[in-house]
N, C-alpha and C positions, 0 to 999 in steps of 0.2 A: 279868664275868658268866660267862665260861666256867668259872672256878673253882667257882662256885656249882653249875653243871651237873655238874661232875665230883664234887663233894661229894655232891650229890643222888643221883647214880648209885651211888656207893659205899654211901650210906646204904641204898638199896633192894636192895643185893646184886647189881646188874646187872653188876658187874665180875667176878662169880664165874665160875669155869671151868664150861663146859658139862658136865653129867654126866647120863647117861641114868637113867631111873627105877629101874632095877635096882641102881644104885650109891648111891642116896640112902639116908641113914640118918635114920629118923624120930626126932626128939627132941621131948620134951614142950614145948609152947609156954607161955611164961609169960603170965599175964594182962597186958593193957595197959590203961592209963587210957583211958577213952572219948574224951576230947578228943584224945589222941595218935593214936588210931585214925582219928578224923575228919580230923585234919590230914594224916595219911599218905595216906588215901584221896583227899583233895583233891589232894595232890601227885601221886599215881599217875594221877589223871584228867588232870591237866595234862600229864604225860609222855605219856600215851596220845594226847591231843589234838594234841600236838606230834610224834607218830609216833616218839617215842623208844623206847617199848615197844609191843608189839602188843596187840590186844584180848584175846587169849588170856592173855598175861602179866598184864594188868590184872585179868581175871576170877579167875585163879589166886591172885594176891596178895590180892585183895579177900576171897576166901573164907577165906584164912589169917588175915587180920586180923579178920574178923568172928567167927571161931572163938575169938579171944582175949578177947572181951568177957566 
């Protein structure tokens, strides 16, 4: 089961190096399928509920995903 967690973490980009906002490069986001977004949001909620990610991380990623609809 731990491998699944590792895969999920990679999938969400949680293993990316910490970069402050001034170093971020904005790239256009490609539209995502609505079902994929819902599935990803459910996964993010689960990770937040398990305290793997913070509420702030959850909200930020949620905004990004909803912008891709």
